[in-house]
C-alpha positions in Angstrom: 0.7 -15.5 -8.4 3.1 -16.6 -11.1 4.9 -20.0 -10.7 8.1 -18.2 -11.8 7.9 -15.7 -8.9 11.0 -15.5 -6.7 10.7 -15.3 -3.0 13.7 -13.8 -1.1 15.0 -15.5 2.1 17.8 -14.8 4.5 19.9 -17.4 2.7 19.1 -16.6 -0.9 16.1 -17.2 -3.1 14.4 -20.1 -4.8 11.7 -20.4 -7.5 8.2 -21.0 -6.2 6.9 -24.2 -7.9 3.4 -25.4 -8.6 3.4 -27.9 -5.7 4.2 -25.1 -3.3 0.7 -23.8 -3.8 -0.6 -26.8 -2.0 1.9 -26.5 0.9 3.2 -22.9 1.3 1.5 -19.8 2.7 1.4 -16.7 0.5 -0.5 -13.5 0.2 -4.0 -14.0 -1.4 -4.1 -17.7 -0.7 -7.3 -19.6 0.0 -7.5 -19.2 3.7 -9.4 -22.5 4.2 -5.9 -24.1 3.7 -4.6 -22.5 6.9 -4.0 -25.2 9.4 -1.6 -28.1 10.3 0.9 -28.9 7.7 1.0 -25.4 6.1 4.6 -24.3 5.4 5.2 -20.7 6.5 8.8 -20.2 5.6 11.7 -21.9 3.7 15.5 -21.4 3.6 17.3 -20.3 0.5 17.7 -23.8 -0.7 14.0 -24.6 -0.3 14.1 -26.6 2.9 11.4 -25.9 5.5 12.1 -23.5 8.3 8.7 -23.1 10.0 5.4 -25.0 9.9 1.9 -23.9 11.1 2.2 -26.7 13.8 5.3 -25.1 15.4 4.8 -22.9 18.5 7.5 -20.6 17.4 7.4 -19.3 13.8 10.6 -17.9 12.2 9.7 -15.8 9.0 13.0 -14.3 7.8 11.6 -13.7 4.3 9.4 -10.9 5.7 12.1 -9.1 7.7 12.9 -6.0 5.7 14.4 -3.9 8.5 17.1 -4.6 11.1 14.5 -3.9 13.7 11.9 -6.3 12.4 11.3 -9.3 14.7 10.8 -12.4 12.5 10.0 -14.7 15.5 6.3 -15.3 16.3 6.2 -17.0 19.8 2.9 -18.7 20.6 4.2 -20.5 23.7 2.8 -17.8 25.9 -0.7 -18.6 24.6 -0.5 -22.0 26.3 -2.3 -21.0 29.5 -4.4 -23.1 31.8 -7.9 -23.7 30.5 -10.2 -26.4 29.2 -9.7 -25.4 25.5 -6.2 -24.1 25.7 -4.9 -26.3 22.8 -7.8 -25.5 20.6 -7.5 -21.8 21.4 -3.8 -21.9 20.6 -4.6 -23.3 17.1 -7.3 -20.7 16.5 -4.9 -17.9 17.5 -2.4 -19.2 14.9 -5.1 -19.3 12.3 -6.2 -15.8 13.1 -2.6 -14.5 12.7 -2.2 -16.3 9.4 -5.6 -14.9 8.2 -4.5 -11.3 8.9 -1.1 -11.7 7.4 -2.0 -13.5 4.2 -5.6 -12.4 3.4 -6.3 -10.0 0.5 -6.6 -7.1 2.9 -3.5 -5.0 2.8 -3.3 -1.7 1.0 0.0 -2.6 -0.6 -1.2 -6.0 -2.0 1.5 -7.8 0.0 1.7 -9.7 3.3 1.3 -7.5 6.4 4.6 -6.1 7.9 6.1 -8.0 10.8 5.9 -4.9 13.1 2.1 -4.8 12.6 1.7 -8.5 13.1 3.6 -8.4 16.4 1.2 -5.8 17.7 -1.8 -8.0 16.6 -0.3 -11.0 18.4 -0.1 -8.9 21.6 -3.8 -8.0 21.3 -4.8 -11.5 20.4 -2.9 -12.8 23.5 -5.4 -10.8 25.6 -8.3 -12.4 23.9 -6.8 -15.8 24.5 -6.3 -15.0 28.2 -9.9 -13.9 28.5 -11.1 -17.1 26.8 -8.9 -19.5 28.8 -9.9 -17.9 32.2 -13.6 -18.5 31.4 -13.0 -22.0 29.9 -14.5 -21.0 26.5 -13.4 -21.2 22.9 -12.1 -18.0 21.2 -14.8 -18.5 18.5 -17.4 -17.9 21.2 -16.0 -14.4 21.9 -16.3 -13.3 18.3 -19.7 -15.0 18.0 -21.3 -13.2 21.0 -21.4 -9.4 21.3 -22.0 -9.8 25.1 -18.7 -11.8 25.5 -16.9 -9.5 23.2 -17.9 -6.5 25.2 -16.8 -8.1 28.4 -13.4 -8.8 26.8 -13.1 -5.2 25.6 -13.6 -3.9 29.2 -10.2 -5.4 30.1 -8.4 -4.8 26.8 -5.4 -2.5 27.0 -5.9 0.7 25.0 -2.6 0.1 23.2 -4.2 -3.1 21.8 -7.5 -1.6 20.7 -6.6 -0.5 17.2 -4.7 -3.7 16.5 -7.6 -5.9 17.5 -10.0 -3.7 15.5 -7.8 -4.3 12.4 -8.0 -8.0 12.9 -11.8 -7.9 13.4 -12.2 -5.9 10.1 -10.2 -8.5 8.3 -12.2 -11.4 9.7 -15.5 -9.7 8.8 -14.4 -9.5 5.1 -13.5 -13.2 5.0 -16.2 -15.6 4.0 -17.5 -17.9 6.7 -16.4 -21.1 5.0 -12.8 -19.9 4.9 -12.9 -18.4 8.4 -14.5 -21.5 9.9 -16.7 -19.8 12.5 -19.4 -17.2 12.8 -19.0 -13.5 13.8 -21.7 -11.5 15.4 -22.5 -8.8 12.9 -23.1 -6.1 15.5 -19.5 -6.4 16.9 -17.7 -4.4 14.2 -19.9 -1.3 14.1 -19.8 -1.1 17.9 -16.1 -1.7 18.1 -15.4 1.1 15.5 -17.4 3.6 17.6 -15.4 2.6 20.7 -12.1 3.0 18.8 -13.2 6.4 17.5 -13.9 7.6 21.0 -10.6 6.3 22.3 -8.6 7.7 19.3 -7.6 10.8 21.1 -5.5 13.6 19.7 -3.0 13.0 22.5 -1.9 9.8 20.7 -0.3 12.0 18.0 3.4 12.8 18.5 3.9 16.1 20.1 5.8 18.9 18.4 8.9 19.6 20.6 8.8 23.2 22.0 11.4 25.3 20.4 13.3 26.0 23.7 13.5 22.3 24.4 14.5 21.4 20.8 17.3 23.9 21.0 18.5 22.5 24.3 18.4 18.9 23.1 20.2 19.9 19.9 23.0 21.5 21.9 23.3 18.4 24.1 23.6 16.2 21.1 26.3 18.4 19.5 28.2 18.7 22.8 28.3 14.9 23.2 29.6 14.5 19.7 32.2 17.2 20.2 33.3 15.5 23.5 33.8 12.2 21.6 35.7 13.8 18.7 38.0 15.7 21.1 38.9 12.5 22.9 38.5 10.1 20.0 42.0 8.7 19.9 42.2 8.3 23.7 38.7 6.6 23.8 39.6 4.2 21.1 42.9 3.3 22.7 41.2 2.8 26.1 38.6 0.5 24.6 41.2 -1.4 22.7 43.1 -1.8 26.0 40.2 -3.3 27.9 39.3 -5.6 25.0 42.9 -6.9 24.6 43.4 -7.4 28.3 40.4 -8.4 30.4 42.2 -7.3 33.6 43.1 -3.8 32.4 41.2 -1.3 34.5 39.2 -3.9 36.3 38.7 -3.7 40.1 39.5 -6.5 42.5 36.1 -8.2 42.3 36.1 -8.2 38.5 39.5 -9.9 38.5 38.3 -12.6 40.9 35.2 -13.1 38.6 37.6 -13.9 35.8 40.0 -16.0 37.8 39.8 -18.9 35.4 41.1 -16.7 32.6 43.8 -15.4 34.9 45.0 -18.9 35.7 45.3 -19.7 32.0 47.7 -16.9 31.5 51.5 -17.5 31.4 53.3 -17.4 34.7 55.1 -14.1 33.7 51.8 -12.5 32.7 50.2 -13.5 36.0 53.2 -12.1 37.9 52.9 -8.8 36.0 49.2 -8.4 36.8 49.9 -9.2 40.5 52.8 -6.8 40.8 51.3 -3.9 38.8 47.5 -4.2 38.8 46.0 -1.2 36.8 42.8 0.1 38.5 40.0 1.7 36.6 41.0 5.3 37.4 44.7 4.5 36.8 43.6 3.3 33.3 41.6 6.4 32.8 44.6 8.6 33.8 46.9 6.7 31.5 44.8 7.6 28.5 44.1 11.2 29.7 40.4 10.7 30.0 39.8 11.9 33.6 37.9 15.0 32.6 35.6 13.1 30.3 35.1 10.3 32.8 34.1 12.8 35.5 31.8 14.7 33.2 29.9 11.5 32.1 30.2 9.8 35.5 32.2 6.8 34.5 32.7 4.2 37.2 33.9 1.1 35.5 35.4 0.1 32.1 31.8 -0.7 31.0 31.1 3.1 31.3 33.4 3.8 28.3 31.4 1.3 26.1 28.1 2.9 27.4 29.5 6.3 26.4 29.9 5.0 22.8 26.2 4.0 22.8 25.3 7.5 24.1 27.3 9.1 21.3 25.6 6.9 18.7 22.2 7.9 20.1 23.1 11.6 19.9 24.3 11.2 16.3 21.1 9.4 15.4 19.0 12.2 16.8 20.9 14.8 14.8 20.3 12.7 11.6 16.5 12.7 12.4 16.7 16.5 12.8 18.6 17.1 9.5 16.7 14.6 7.3 13.3 13.8 8.9 14.1 10.1 8.5 12.1 7.6 10.5 13.6 5.4 13.2 13.8 2.3 11.0 15.2 4.2 8.1 18.1 5.5 10.2 18.8 2.0 11.6 19.0 0.6 8.1 21.6 3.1 6.8 24.7 1.5 5.4 28.2 2.7 6.4 28.8 4.4 3.1 25.5 6.4 2.8 26.6 9.9 1.8 26.2 11.1 -1.8 27.2 14.7 -2.5 25.3 16.5 -5.2 25.2 19.9 -6.9 21.8 21.2 -7.8 20.0 24.5 -8.5 20.5 25.6 -4.9 24.2 25.1 -4.6 25.7 22.1 -2.7 23.6 19.5 -1.0 23.8 15.9 0.1 21.8 12.8 -0.5 21.6 10.3 2.4 21.1 7.0 0.7 19.4 4.1 2.4 16.3 2.0 2.3 12.7 2.5 3.4 9.9 0.0 3.9 7.0 2.4 4.6 5.2 2.5 1.2 6.1 -0.7 -0.5 6.0 -3.1 2.5 9.4 -4.3 1.5 12.9 -2.9 1.5 13.3 -0.4 -1.3 16.1 2.2 -2.1 15.4 5.7 -0.8 17.2 9.0 -0.6 16.8 12.0 1.7 18.0 15.5 0.6 19.9 17.3 3.4 22.8 19.7 4.0 26.4 19.4 5.1 25.3 19.5 8.8 24.6 15.8 8.6 28.3 15.0 7.8 29.6 15.2 11.4 27.1 12.7 12.9 27.7 10.4 10.0 31.5 10.7 10.5 31.1 9.9 14.2 29.0 6.8 13.5 31.4 5.6 10.9 34.3 6.0 13.3 32.5 4.0 16.1 31.4 1.3 13.6 35.0 0.9 12.5 36.2 0.6 16.1 33.5 -2.0 17.0 34.4 -4.1 13.9 38.1 -4.0 14.6 37.7 -5.0 18.3 34.9 -7.5 18.0 36.0 -11.2 18.5 33.2 -12.2 16.0 33.4 -11.8 12.3 30.8 -9.1 11.9 29.5 -9.0 8.3 26.7 -6.5 8.8 27.4 -3.2 7.0 25.3 -1.1 9.4 26.2 2.5 10.2 24.6 2.0 13.7 26.4 -1.1 14.8 25.8 -1.4 18.5 28.6 -1.2 21.0 27.3 -4.4 22.6 29.2 -6.2 19.9 32.4 -5.3 21.8 33.9 -8.0 23.9 33.1 -7.9 27.6 30.4 -5.2 27.1 28.1 -7.1 29.5 25.2 -6.1 27.2 25.5 -8.4 24.2 22.2 -10.2 23.6 21.6 -9.7 19.9 24.8 -9.5 17.9 25.2 -7.3 14.8 21.7 -5.8 15.2 21.0 -2.1 15.3 20.9 -0.2 18.6 17.3 0.0 19.9 17.4 1.7 23.2 16.5 5.4 23.6 19.4 6.8 25.8 18.1 10.3 26.2 17.6 9.8 29.9 21.4 9.7 30.2 21.6 13.3 29.2 20.7 16.2 31.6 16.9 16.5 31.7 15.2 19.4 30.1 12.3 20.4 32.3 9.0 21.6 30.9 8.1 25.3 31.7 4.9 27.3 31.5 6.3 29.0 28.3 6.7 25.5 26.7 3.0 24.7 27.4 1.9 28.0 26.0 3.9 27.3 22.8 2.2 23.8 22.5 -1.2 25.5 23.0 -0.3 27.9 20.1 0.6 25.0 17.8 -2.4 22.8 18.7 -5.0 24.7 20.7 -7.5 21.8 20.8 -5.3 19.4 22.7 -5.6 19.3 26.5 -1.9 19.8 27.1 -2.3 20.8 30.8 -4.4 17.7 31.5 -1.9 15.3 30.0 0.3 13.8 32.7 3.2 13.5 30.1 3.5 17.2 29.8 3.4 18.5 33.4 5.3 21.6 34.2 8.5 20.7 36.0 8.8 17.2 34.5 11.5 16.3 32.0 10.5 16.3 28.3 10.7 12.7 27.0 12.1 12.6 23.5 10.9 10.1 20.9 12.5 9.8 17.5 9.3 10.6 15.6 8.9 13.9 17.5 11.8 15.2 15.5 10.1 14.3 12.2 6.9 16.0 13.1 8.5 19.0 14.8 10.8 19.8 11.9 8.0 19.3 9.4 5.8 21.8 11.2 8.6 24.3 11.7 9.7 23.9 8.1 6.2 24.3 6.9 5.6 27.5 8.8 8.6 29.1 10.5 6.2 31.6 12.2 5.6 29.0 14.9 9.2 29.2 16.1 9.6 31.8 18.8 13.2 31.3 19.8 15.7 33.4 17.7 18.4 30.9 18.4 16.3 28.1 17.1 15.7 30.1 13.9 19.4 30.3 13.4 19.7 26.6 14.1 17.0 25.6 11.7 18.1 28.1 9.0 19.4 25.4 6.8 16.4 23.2 7.3 13.7 25.8 6.8 15.4 27.6 3.9 17.6 25.1 2.3 16.4 21.6 3.1 12.7 22.6 3.1 13.2 24.3 -0.2 14.7 21.2 -1.6 11.8 19.2 -0.3 9.1 21.5 -1.7 10.7 22.3 -5.0 13.0 19.4 -5.6 16.6 19.2 -6.7 17.5 19.7 -10.4 20.4 17.1 -10.3 18.4 14.5 -12.2 15.2 16.4 -12.2 14.4 14.5 -8.9 11.4 15.8 -7.0 10.6 14.8 -3.5 7.4 13.2 -4.7 9.6 10.8 -6.6 12.3 10.3 -4.0 10.0 10.1 -0.9 6.3 10.6 -1.7 5.1 10.0 1.8 7.4 12.5 3.3 6.2 15.0 0.7 2.6 14.4 1.8 3.6 14.6 5.5 5.3 18.0 4.9 2.2 19.3 3.0 0.0 18.1 5.8 2.3 19.6 8.5 2.2 22.9 6.6 -1.6 22.9 6.6 -1.6 22.1 10.3 0.9 24.9 10.9 -1.0 27.4 8.7 -4.2 26.6 10.7 -2.5 27.1 14.0 -0.9 30.4 13.0 -4.2 31.7 11.6 -5.9 30.9 14.9 -3.0 32.4 17.0 -2.1 35.5 15.0 -5.5 36.4 13.5 -8.5 34.9 15.4 -6.9 35.1 18.9 -5.2 38.4 18.3 -6.5 41.6 19.7 -4.8 43.6 16.9 -6.7 45.5 14.4 -6.8 43.8 11.0 -6.8 45.5 7.6 -8.3 44.4 4.3 -11.5 42.6 3.5 -10.4 39.2 4.9 -9.0 41.1 7.9 -12.3 42.6 8.6 -14.0 39.3 8.2 -11.6 37.7 10.6 -12.4 40.3 13.2 -16.1 39.4 12.7 -15.3 35.7 13.3 -13.8 36.7 16.7 -17.3 38.0 17.6 -18.9 34.8 16.6 -20.7 36.0 13.4 -23.2 33.1 12.6 -22.7 32.9 8.9 -19.0 32.2 9.2 -17.0 29.3 10.7 -17.4 30.8 14.2 -15.4 28.4 16.3 -11.8 27.4 16.2 -12.4 23.7 15.6 -14.4 24.5 12.5 -11.6 26.8 11.3 -8.9 24.1 11.7 -11.1 21.5 9.9 -11.8 23.9 7.0 -8.1 24.6 6.6 -7.4 20.8 6.6 -10.1 20.3 3.9 -8.8 23.1 1.8 -11.9 25.2 2.2 -9.8 27.8 4.0 -6.1 28.6 3.8 -3.6 31.0 5.4 -0.2 32.0 4.2 2.0 34.6 6.0 3.1 37.5 3.9 5.4 40.5 4.7 2.3 42.7 5.2 0.2 40.2 7.2 -1.4 37.2 5.6 -3.3 35.7 2.7 -6.4 33.5 2.9 -6.6 32.4 -0.7 -7.1 28.6 -0.9 -5.8 28.7 -4.5 -2.2 29.3 -5.7 -1.3 33.0 -6.1 1.3 34.2 -8.6 1.4 37.8 -7.1 2.0 37.5 -3.3 5.4 35.9 -3.9 6.9 39.1 -5.4 8.2 42.0 -3.5 5.7 44.4 -5.1 2.4 43.7 -3.4 0.2 46.5 -4.8 -2.5 44.0 -5.9 -2.9 42.7 -2.4 -4.6 45.9 -1.2 -7.6 45.4 -3.3 -7.7 41.6 -3.0 -10.5 40.0 -1.0 -8.1 37.5 0.5 -5.7 40.0 2.1 -5.2 40.4 5.8 -3.1 43.4 6.8 -1.4 43.5 10.2 0.5 46.6 11.3 2.8 44.5 13.6 3.9 42.3 10.7 4.5 45.3 8.5 6.7 46.9 11.2 8.6 43.7 11.6 9.2 43.4 7.9 10.4 47.1 7.7 12.8 46.4 10.6 14.3 43.4 8.8 14.6 45.2 5.5 16.3 48.1 7.2 18.7 45.7 8.9 19.5 44.0 5.6 20.0 47.4 3.9 22.5 48.4 6.5 24.6 45.4 5.6 25.0 46.5 1.9 27.5 48.9 0.5 25.9 52.3 -0.3 26.0 53.2 -4.0 26.0 49.6 -5.2 23.2 48.2 -7.4 22.1 45.9 -4.6 21.8 48.8 -2.2 19.8 50.9 -4.6 17.5 48.0 -5.4 16.9 47.2 -1.7 16.4 50.8 -0.8 13.7 51.1 -3.5 12.0 48.0 -2.2 12.0 49.4 1.3 10.5 52.7 0.1 7.8 50.9 -2.0 6.9 48.6 1.0 6.6 51.6 3.3 4.3 53.3 0.8 2.2 50.1 0.6 1.9 50.0 4.4 0.8 53.6 4.5 -1.9 52.9 1.9 -3.1 49.8 3.7 -3.5 51.7 7.0 -5.1 54.6 5.3 -7.8 52.4 3.8 -8.7 51.2 7.3 
C-alpha cells in the first residue's frame, strides 16, 4: 500500500502516513498486529474514532450505501461464562481477520453487510463457548466440539460461518494465534452443500401475481397524484399545528405545548377544536382516507411511506436495480438519451456490488420509470420543506419519518428500509401459480415449501423483481398471461434489447455500464431456455419434426445414449453443452450462434440437424402474421412484403410437416 494513498471518511480524507502502518488497520495487513491498541477508524482530520479495545466499533470509511450499518456492537458478546472477556477479544480478532485479510475477491476490505452477517454467526459460537465455560479457540481446535456447535447453529448463519472458517484456514498459525482442526473445513463444506437448497434462490413471481402487484403499485401512485395538493396541504397543516386533526387524548398528551401557546391561540383551540375527520373533510380527502383506512393524522404520513414503497417497486420492475442501488439514487437521477432504438432514459446512481465501494452506475430503461421518479421527487421535496431539521441528504427515497410528529423517527435522513407490501391487498397463491412455478423450475419442491402454499398471500421481496424480469426478458415464452405480455412489452422488447445489444449513444454496452447485470441476464436466459425446452419439448405430448425433434422424442422415452433425465438436461444447458432457442417454427438446439434463424426466410432450418419443428408454434406464428397483415393497408409495399412473408412461411410449414 502506498504511503500517499488517500482514505475516505465521513468527514473528508487524509493522507495515510508511514507511522499509520504501525497503528492503523488496513486490507492486507500483518494479522499478528490485530489486538489492543489497533486503530480501526479515523475522522477526516485524522483523529481516532474507534480502537480495537472498544466494545462498539464505528467504521464510517467502509459505509458505501445508505443501508450499510457501520456500527459493530460487541456488547452482546459479554455473556456469563468463565472466559467471557477472553472470548470477547477473540471474537473481535476473528472479525478483524475476516475483514482485513487478503481473502476478498475484490482486493479490498470485506463489505459491512457481509461482516454484519459474520458477526451474527460468530455470536452463536460465542454463546456456545460461554455456556460450556470453554475458550472459542477450543471450538475451532476440536472437531467434536465444532460439530456440537453446528447442531445448534441457525441455517441462516451457516454460510457466513463457513466463509470465516475458510479465511482462518488460509491464515498462518503464527498470525492466527491458535490451531484449527484440519478436518473441520472439509466436513463443514459438505454440510453447507447439503443445506444449500435450491429453495434459497429468489422465486420468479408468477405472471398473474406480478400483474396484480404491478396494478396495485400503479393504482397507489395514481391515488397519490390525484390528491397530491390536498395531501401536501394536510401534512403541512399537521406539522405547523400539532393540535390540528388530533383527538382529545393526543391534545392532552401535548398539554405542555398547549400551555406555551398564546392565550388567544389556546382560546381558539378550545372553541373550535378540529378533529381528525374534520381535518380530512376540510382537505377533501375523505374518499382516500376511507380507501386506505386512515384513523389518525399519522395515517397520512404512513400513506406517503406506502407510496414510496410502490414507486420503489416499479423502479425495480423497469430497471432491474438492486435494493441498495435504488436506495442510493439521488434526487436528480434521470438522463434522457437518444440511441439507435429511439428514445430511452438512463437512471444514474451508484453501485457497490463489483468494486466493493461506491462507483457511478447507469441503468437503461424507458419512459415508464418517469412517473415513479416524479412521485418520489415530489414526496422528497415535501419532507424537506416540512422537516424541522436541516436535511442535507440528497436521497430520492428520503423517509417520511423525517417529518415532525411522525412517531416513527429513529434514524434521520436515512433511506426507508421497511417492506410495506403487507399494507396492500394480499394476492393469494393459486394452483395455476404453482403450475407456472413448476414450469419455470421443475426441480424445486414448490408444493412442499411452506412459503408457497395455495391460499396464502405471495410475499414480495425486492430481488424477486430482478430475477423475474430477467427470466421473462430472457425468454418471453415463459409468460402465460396476455395482459402481462402487454405490460412487459417495453421491458422484453425495448429495455431487454438495450441490455443485450447496448445503446449507441456513446457506444455504451451493458457489459461496460453494468457487467454483472449483463451476466445475470445471460444466466437468466439460459435458465429460461432450459425450462422452456423441458416444458415445451421434453414434457410435451406433441409430435416433433426435424432431426432434433425426433431426438427429443427419443429422450422422452429414456434413450440411454442421450441425457435421459430432466436434471441432466438443465445442467447441460447451463454448461453450454445443449441450448434451446424458440423460433417461429418451433425451436433450435444449436449451442453456437446462428446467422440464419434470425431471418424471416428459414428454408435452411428444414435440413439443419438442430431444428425442432412444432405444428402448434407454426399455427400460432401464422395467426400472428395474419393479424399483423390485417392491420396494414392493402396495396402498400409493407402489405405486399408481409403477404409474401406469410405465404413463404406457410409453404415452409407444409414442407416441414410433409417431411415428417
